[in-house]
N, C-alpha and C positions, 0 to 999 in steps of 0.2 A: 504494500500500500504506500501511497505517496501522501505526505502531509505538507500542508502549507500554512504557516502562521504569519499573519500580518499584525504588526505592532505599531501603534501610534500614540503620541502624547494625548492625554485626556484634554477635553475642552477646558480652557482657562489656564492651562499650563503654558508658560512662555516657550515658544519654539524658536530659539535663537538661530538655528540653522535655516529654518523656514524664512525668518525675517531677512537673513543675509541673501538667500536666493531671490526673494522678492525684490530687494533693493538692487541686486545685480541685473535682474530682468528689466526693471524700470530703466536702469542705466543703459541697457542694450536696446532700448526703444520699444519695450512692451509695457506701456503704462496701464493697460487694462487688467494686469495680473494683480490679484489681491488675496489675502488670507492664505498664504502658502504654508503648508504643514508637511513636514518630512517624517517618514516612517521607515520601517525596515520589514523585509520579507525573509522568512527563514523556511527553507524547503528541505525535506529529508525523507528517506524511505523507512518504513516500519515493517517488521515481520508480522505475519498474521493475516487473517481474512475477515475478522469481525470489525466492521466499520464503527459500530457504536463503542466497542471497547477501545479501539484505536483512538477515537475522538476523546474519550475520557482520559486516556493516557497522555495525549498531547496537551489537553487542558491542565493536567497535573504538572507537566513539564513547564508550561507557561507560568503557572502559579509559583513554581519553585525556582525557575531559572530564566526562562526566555523573556519574561516581561516584568518590569518593576510595577506591580499593580497599584502602587500608591499614586503614581503619576502617568501610567500607561494603561491603555486598554488593548485588547487583542481579539482577533477573529481567527478561528480554526476551520480549515477545510481538509477533509480526508477523502481521497478517491482511490 
């Protein structure tokens, strides 16, 4: 099975990298860009064939390591 985790800062948490990208895009002539947020995608393979169990396992990984749940939210996809 293939797992994909998308991690983003929660709303209200200052995204310094997003602000830097937004400023750079404005400087390059793209003034219509606004509210840039930067996240990360983590993909990996999992052994097993039970999608529900795999999703639970990946959520546990997120809670323990892959996301800082104080300031980040995450979305899990298992295929």
